[in-house]
C-alpha positions, 0 to 999 in steps of 0.5 A: 798554582803558586805565583812563582810557578806561574811566572816560571811557566810563563818564562818557559813559554816565552823562551820557547817562543824566542827559540822558535822564532830564531830557528824559523827566521833563519830558514824561511824565504824573504817576504819580498821573494814570496811577494814576487813569486806569487805576483808572477803566479797570479794568472796561473794560480787558479788553474791548479789550486785544487788543494787550496780550494779543499783546504779553504773549504775545510777551514770555513767549515770549522769557523763558528756561527757568526755574522761579522760586521767586517771580515779580513781575508789575510793572504787573499791571493786571487780572491777566491775565498774573498768571494766565498766570504762575501757570499756567506756574509752578504751584509758584512764589509770585506777587506782582502789583504795580500803582500803580493800586489800582482794577486790583488790586481788580479783579484779586484775585477772579480769583486768579493771585498770592498777593499783591496789592501797590499800589506804584510801579515806581520804588520797589518795596516789596520786599526786596532779592533777593526775586524770581527773575523780574520780568515787566512788559508795557506798564507801564514806559512810564509811568515817567518815571525808568526808570533808577530802575526798572532800579535797583529791579529790580537790587535786588530780583532774586536773582543770576541772576534775570531781568527781562523787560519790554515797553514802547513807544517813539517812533513809537507811534501816529504816524498819530494824532499826525501827523493831530492835528499837521495839525489844531492842532499840540497834544499829543494823543498820549502821548509815549514814550522813544526806543529808543536811550534804552532801550538806553543805560539798560539798558546802564548798569543793571548788568544783563546785556542778554540781548536788546533789540529793537523790533518794530511791532504794527499794529492796524486800525480801521474809523474814528477813533472806534473807535480813540479809544474803545479808548484811553479804555477802556484808560485810555491816552488822552492824559494827557501834560503840555501836552495841550489842556484842555476839549472838542474841537470838532466842526470839529476832530474832522472835520479829524482824521478827514479827516487820518487818512483819508489813512493808510487801508489795505484792512484799515482805519485803521492804528494802529502801536505800536512795542514794545520787548522786553527780557530782562535778567539779574542777574549771578550771584555768582561 
């Protein structure tokens, strides 16, 4: 390939990244709202976190065999997977980092990590080359500047270090989204990136993509109220810009229920989560 073609391809990737960032940042929630919402949900989170357990366990199974000197649980929440990481790597030093201080206060008494740090994934309060394994399950979908997350990952990882993350993409909760769309056309469901955006950003990150795939996880509920109650308990209810304000009237709720019933299956009302699984590696120094 000629140098001219290489430069053009690189420019095209950078242009796509900038366009994606501008689009995504306009419709993802403010990180202060994310932190407040998840801090408030700290006490109820574990009682309804079946999806989070399943996704994190699947992500763990995708990590390469390694014994990191130090690991980082990025978006550590209640600390469930910090404790799993500590069990898997008993000789390693662990850092649990979350933007929601309420989650860290809830997690610290149960142990798992040696350090609990309040911080932003887009601006990590860690030294260059200080971590060998970064693990992040269902957290980075709330970051509007995912390119910054990847850049920070590249910075804090040691050469040969690994960043494994699970996130959500477009198509998540489409049943709820489309049912609300039939009612009033307003934004009631959190928006997420396209899978193609994850592909573009990861490719441009400077990290080597070991694996990148999207898999659906489908949960079933007896009724709509059970689903919306769970989302609220997780702190993952609608916090997008453009969401409707005030209380939702009884007539609109009834219309939502009737629309969602069209998706009912033998197991109940489905709620589909499109989960992105990625394992990235920082190239070793030659």
